[in-house]
N, C-alpha and C positions, 0 to 999 in steps of 0.2 A: 306481264302476260299480254300476248298479242290480242288484237281486236277479235280475230277469229276464235281464239281460245275462250275469250270472254263471252262471245255469242254462243258458242257451243255449251258453255257452262250454264247459260240461261235456258237452254233447251227450247229454242224457237220453233214455232209451227211452220209448215210449208208457206202459208201466206206471209208470215212475218219474215221468213228467209228471203222470199222474193221481193218484198217491199224494202227491207233494210239492207240485207247483204247484196241484193241485186243492183243496188245503186253504184257498186264498185265496178260494174261491167257494162259494156256496150252490148245490147241485145242483138243476137244474130239468129238466123234460121238455117235449118237443114244440116246443122252440125252441132255437136255438143260444145265445141270450142274452136276458135280460130288459131289457137296456139299462143295467143297473146292476151288481150283484155276482152275479147268477145266471148259471150256464152249464150246458149239458149237457156230456157227456164230450167230444164233438167240439169244442164251443165252448172248453173248457179247453185242448185241444191247440192250436187255432188262436190262442187268446190267448197261450199260451206262445211262439208264433212271431210275436207282435206285434200281433194283431188287438185293437182296443180294445173290442169287444163292443157298440158303439153301433149302433142300428138303421140308420143311413145311412153307417156307416164302411165303407171298402173292405176286403174280406177277401181279395182276390186274392193279394196278396204272401204273406200268412200261409198260405193254402192251398198255394201253390206251395212255400213253405219247408217245410211239414209233410209233403208227399207222400213224400219219401224215407224219413222216419221211420215214417210210417204203413204204407208198403209192407213194412217189416221185421216187422210184427206177426204175419204168418202168417194173418191174417183174409182172407176172400175180397174184402171191400171195406169202405169206410167205413160202409156201411149197417149192418153187424154191430154197430159201436160204437153207432150211433144206436139200433138195436133193443134192445140190452142196456140202454142208458140209459133208454129210454122204457118199458121193461117193469119198471122199478123197481130195477135193479142199481145199487149204489153205485159210486163211482169206484174204491174199493178192490176190490170184487168184480169189476169189469171188468178191472182190472189183474191180479188173480189169475188170471182166466180166460185172458187173453192170455199170461201166464207159463205156465199149464198146457198150452196147446196145443203148446208146445214147438217152435214154428217160428221163434222169434226168431233173427235172424241179426245180432246187434249186434257 
């Protein structure tokens, strides 16, 4: 079983995905992926749910799979994660913020 399949089986929270799975990527801004090993925070989450991160790859299934997990963050919308990422917050800082808002319903 691949590492990704094992992580999905464990049903990680968004903060856990960013802290654990995010270590596999270089953090970037203003794009979901650089087509290689760079991801923004939302790109990391979608990649955790199966998105390859390639420019022409279909991300529909990964987005659909991620929606229930994203809904549990307590954030108003996915834009908050994008905004935090693009203003320079690290994956760990974003994870800490989501934990701090205290609305996680895992």
